[in-house]
N, C-alpha and C positions, 0 to 999 in steps of 0.2 A: 505494500499499500504506500508507504511512504519512501520506499526506496525506488519509486519512478520520479522524485521531484528533480526537474534539470535547475541549470543556472538559474533562469530567471524566476524560477518559484522561489530559490533559497533567498535570492537578492530581495525580492520583494517580501517575505515572509521576514527578514530581518528586520528591513526598512519598516515594517508594519509594527514588529515589535520596540523598536527605537520610538517610534512615534505615540505608542501606547503609553510607554513608561513616562513621557511628557506630558501625558494627560490630555492631548489633542485629540479631536474629533476628525478623524480620517475619512472625507468624501471620496467615495471610488472615482468621480468624475475629477476631481484634482490630483489623484495619484499620479496619471501620465505627467503632468506638468511639473510635478515635483520631483519625480524618478527620471524623467526624459526617456521613459519606456513607451512602445507603441501601445494606443490605447487599446487597439486587439490584443495585444499580446497580455496588457493587463488583466482584460475580461476574461482571458481563458484561463491565466494565472490563479485570479480570485475564485472562478468556478470549480477548479481544480481542488483549491486549497479549502473551498466550503466543502466539498463533497467529503474529503477526509476528514471534515471535523477540527480543523485549525483554526478556521476564523468562520464569525458570523456575519453577516450583511443584513442590515437593517434598512427597510425601504423610508426613502424622506423625499420632500420635495425643496430643492436647493436652487435657488437663482431661477424661479419658476419652472424647473425642469425635473424629473422623476430621476434620482439617482440614490445611492446605498450610503450609510457609515458602516465603515468596514472596522469588526473589533475582531482582534485574534485573542484566541483563547491561549493565553500565555503558557500555562502548564502544559498543554498538548503540545504547542507550538515547541517549545524547548524539548521535550521527550522526543518529537520528531526528528527535530535536528540532530540530537545524540545520536538517534539509531543511524541516521545516515553519516555519521562522521563529522558533522558540522557542530561547532561551536557557537554558543550565541554568547558574546561576552558584553556585559553591561560595562560601558566606559566610564558612568559615574560611580559606581560599585569598586572598578578598578582604582580609581583616585582618590576614593574614600579610603580605602584600603593603604595606599601609598603614603597618603598624608597621615596615616594614624603610625606610621613607624616613627618612633621618638628623636631618631638623629634626622630627620628631614627638618624638626622645627628646634634642635639644638642649638645653643648660641656657642657650643663649644665644639662644633662639627669640625671646624679647621685645625684644632688644637689635639682632636682625639685620634689617637693611633695606639698601636698595641705597644706596650712599655714605656707609653707616656704618662703625663700627669692625668690627663683625661683618656682613661684606657676603657674601650667596649667591652674587655672581659670583664671588667667590675663595675660597670654601668648599673645601675638600681633600675632605671629606666627600660634600658634595653632587655636587661633581663627580664622583668616583668612582662613586656612585651612579648618574648619569644614564650615565656610560660603560658601565657595568655593564648597564644595562636598554636600551642602543641598540647593544650590540654594540661600542661604539669601542674598547674597552680594547686590541687589537691590531690596530688600524688607525689608528693615529695619522696625523692629517694635517697636513702642513706647509702654513703660509701664507706666502706671499711679501709684504712688504708694501714699498711704493715711496715715498721720501721725495720730497715735492715741495717745490722750492726756490722761492720767490719769485723774479719774474725783473725 
């Protein structure tokens, strides 16, 4: 079912996902203008995506003409994209993730290096960030060190 998606199907589906993330209503009549795809291609792609349940089209009158509001079913769309080996990456989420790294906003970044006064190995903010990302916060590990004495 989803393995039959072609290049235009994937491009349009990803575009619809981005638009829905922004909260914009997408009118079918405006898709060719905004994507620079042929209107006939857009119509065929939307019919196909609607048949497999990835989008929903709601009839509406816009500028005194009948058109549709196109709404992607986000969960199904992402699942279908993953099935065919396409990833949908939400750029806003990636940017938020990068900005959450403490080194990005640290005023000592230029002076921070291994062995220096500001050492990333001993940075409490970086350690806490890594623990939160690896879910080690509640799973503190105990390490046992053996001291070897020369004989």
